[in-house]
C-alpha angles and dihedrals in degrees: 000000000000112000092198091055093045091050092049088051094053092044093053092048090053090046089051092054093043092048090053096045091047087050092057089052092046094051091058095055117110095243092054093046088056092063118105114262093253095048092046089051092051089047094050091046091052093045094053090043086062089052090050090050092054089049091051089051091051093050092045094050091044089053090051091048089060095051122077110260090235089066094055117115120226087255091055089051092049094049094047090046090055093046096049098038 
């Protein structure tokens, strides 16, 4: 088990939750409520897309942490290197 990959997994899971919670708070602010309905819909969709991306990163790095490092491909190593750096 790779501790670096597991730590990245936990970190990205926490970031995903924090990003989602912060979005709920952001959407209630007056500047956001003054947007047109269509623009607000696009902004919310983009915000939650970011949360989903962090969740995918958490799941991917968790999956890597369970595999032996010798079985990682070069792409796995490159992705993990970018996430941990």
